[in-house]
C-alpha positions in Angstrom: 8.4 18.5 -0.5 7.8 14.9 -1.3 5.6 13.2 -3.9 3.4 10.7 -2.0 0.9 8.2 -3.2 -1.5 6.9 -0.6 -3.1 3.6 -1.5 -6.3 2.9 0.4 -6.5 -0.9 0.2 -9.6 -1.6 2.3 -12.0 -3.5 0.1 -15.0 -1.8 1.7 -15.7 1.8 0.7 -17.7 2.6 3.8 -16.2 4.9 6.5 -14.1 3.2 9.2 -11.0 3.7 11.3 -8.5 2.8 8.5 -10.1 5.3 6.1 -10.2 8.0 8.8 -6.5 7.3 9.6 -5.6 7.6 5.9 -7.5 10.9 5.8 -5.5 12.2 8.7 -2.2 11.2 7.0 -3.2 12.9 3.7 -4.4 16.1 5.4 -1.3 16.5 7.4 1.0 15.7 4.4 -0.8 18.3 2.3 -0.6 20.9 5.0 3.1 20.3 5.2 3.4 21.0 1.5 3.8 17.5 0.2 2.1 16.6 -3.1 -0.3 13.7 -2.3 -2.3 11.6 -4.6 -4.8 9.0 -3.4 -5.7 5.6 -5.0 -8.8 4.0 -3.5 -8.7 0.4 -4.6 -12.3 -0.2 -3.6 -13.4 2.3 -6.2 -11.4 1.0 -9.1 -12.6 -1.2 -11.9 -10.2 -4.0 -13.0 -10.4 -7.8 -13.5 -8.4 -10.4 -11.7 -5.5 -11.6 -13.9 -5.9 -15.2 -15.0 -2.9 -15.8 -17.3 0.7 -14.7 -18.1 -0.6 -13.2 -21.3 -3.0 -10.9 -19.4 -0.2 -10.0 -16.9 2.2 -9.2 -19.8 -0.3 -7.0 -21.7 -0.2 -3.2 -21.3 -2.2 -1.8 -18.5 -5.4 0.2 -19.3 -8.0 2.4 -17.5 -7.7 2.7 -13.8 -4.6 0.5 -13.6 -2.7 2.7 -16.2 -3.7 5.8 -14.1 -2.4 4.1 -10.9 0.9 3.3 -12.7 1.3 6.9 -13.7 0.8 8.1 -10.1 3.2 5.5 -8.7 5.8 6.2 -11.4 5.9 9.8 -10.3 5.9 9.0 -6.5 8.8 9.1 -4.2 6.9 7.4 -1.3 4.0 5.0 -1.1 1.7 4.6 1.9 -0.5 1.5 1.8 -3.4 1.3 4.2 -5.0 -2.2 4.5 -6.6 -4.6 7.0 -5.4 -8.1 7.8 -7.8 -10.6 6.3 -6.9 -14.3 6.9 -3.4 -13.3 8.0 -2.5 -11.2 4.9 -3.7 -8.4 2.6 -7.2 -8.6 1.1 -7.5 -10.4 -2.2 -8.6 -7.2 -4.1 -5.4 -5.4 -2.9 -3.2 -8.3 -4.0 -5.1 -8.3 -7.4 -4.4 -4.5 -7.7 -0.7 -4.9 -7.2 -0.6 -7.8 -9.7 -2.3 -5.5 -12.2 0.0 -2.5 -11.5 3.4 -4.3 -11.1 3.5 -5.7 -14.6 6.6 -6.4 -16.7 7.9 -3.3 -18.3 6.5 -1.1 -15.4 7.8 -2.7 -12.2 10.2 -5.5 -13.4 12.2 -6.0 -16.6 10.8 -7.6 -19.7 11.7 -8.5 -23.2 14.5 -10.1 -25.0 17.9 -9.6 -23.5 16.4 -7.8 -20.5 16.8 -9.5 -17.1 13.2 -10.2 -15.8 14.6 -9.5 -12.3 15.5 -5.9 -13.1 13.8 -3.8 -10.4 12.2 -0.8 -12.2 10.7 1.0 -9.1 13.9 1.7 -7.2 14.3 5.0 -5.5 10.9 4.8 -3.8 10.2 4.1 -0.2 7.0 2.8 1.4 5.0 2.5 4.6 2.4 -0.1 5.3 -0.3 0.9 7.8 -2.0 -2.4 8.8 -5.1 -2.7 10.9 -6.3 -6.0 12.5 -8.7 -7.3 15.1 -6.1 -9.2 17.1 -3.4 -7.5 19.2 -0.5 -6.4 17.1 2.0 -8.0 19.5 0.3 -11.4 18.9 0.4 -10.9 15.1 4.1 -10.0 15.4 5.2 -12.7 17.8 3.0 -15.7 17.2 2.2 -15.2 13.5 5.6 -13.5 12.8 3.7 -10.9 10.8 4.0 -13.3 7.9 1.4 -11.7 5.7 3.0 -8.2 6.0 6.5 -9.6 5.7 5.6 -11.5 2.5 4.0 -8.4 1.0 7.2 -6.4 1.8 9.7 -8.9 0.5 7.9 -10.7 -2.3 6.1 -7.7 -3.8 7.5 -4.4 -2.8 11.2 -5.3 -2.4 11.0 -7.5 -5.6 10.2 -4.4 -7.7 12.8 -2.2 -5.9 10.7 -0.3 -3.3 12.9 0.0 -0.2 12.9 0.8 2.6 9.5 -0.4 3.6 8.4 0.4 7.1 5.3 -1.1 8.9 2.8 0.4 11.3 0.7 -2.4 12.9 -2.6 -1.3 14.6 -4.1 -4.1 16.7 -7.3 -4.7 18.5 -9.2 -2.1 16.4 -12.6 -3.4 17.3 -11.9 -2.9 21.0 -10.2 0.5 20.6 -11.7 3.4 22.6 -11.8 7.1 21.6 -8.5 7.9 23.3 -6.8 5.1 21.4 -8.2 6.3 18.1 -7.1 9.9 18.9 -3.5 8.6 19.5 -3.5 6.8 16.2 -4.8 9.9 14.4 -2.0 12.0 16.0 0.6 9.4 14.9 -0.8 9.4 11.3 -0.6 13.2 11.2 3.0 13.1 12.4 3.9 10.5 9.7 2.1 12.6 7.1 3.9 15.8 8.0 7.2 13.9 7.8 6.3 12.1 4.6 7.2 8.9 6.5 
């Protein structure tokens, strides 16, 4: 049994493919006996950080609760759409809030600020986009996803990080959606 945190990073709270896929993952993981917590970023209340002092302050409210869930997790699964080539601003703001010094990286006198405090966790990114996934990978080199992996998740010690890219979502038919739901159920069962 694994402890999993699913982070729904779509800024809109309305139903859609990405939310439905996350639901399929969560249901299958729970059926397989994994302990699953869900963080829906669109439903949280937190400000955008505007200074080093704000970033260095202790987390409160929704962010402190998210930190507690992530601290207990073995595996993170982050669902998000590609907006302007990368993750949506609210999801980036969420990770800036959560991955503060003292929680995700070292802090304080004599402590290396590059100490990774979230080692021992793995992650999967499930990324939806309007363009074909092959185009995002080959022409754009999946830059927004690679930057998120390397500069945020690896920086705090989360490794390995695997990616699932779902392209052409606006043109996807029912059979395509059914295939993606089946894949999310398999990943959920396997805590992958």
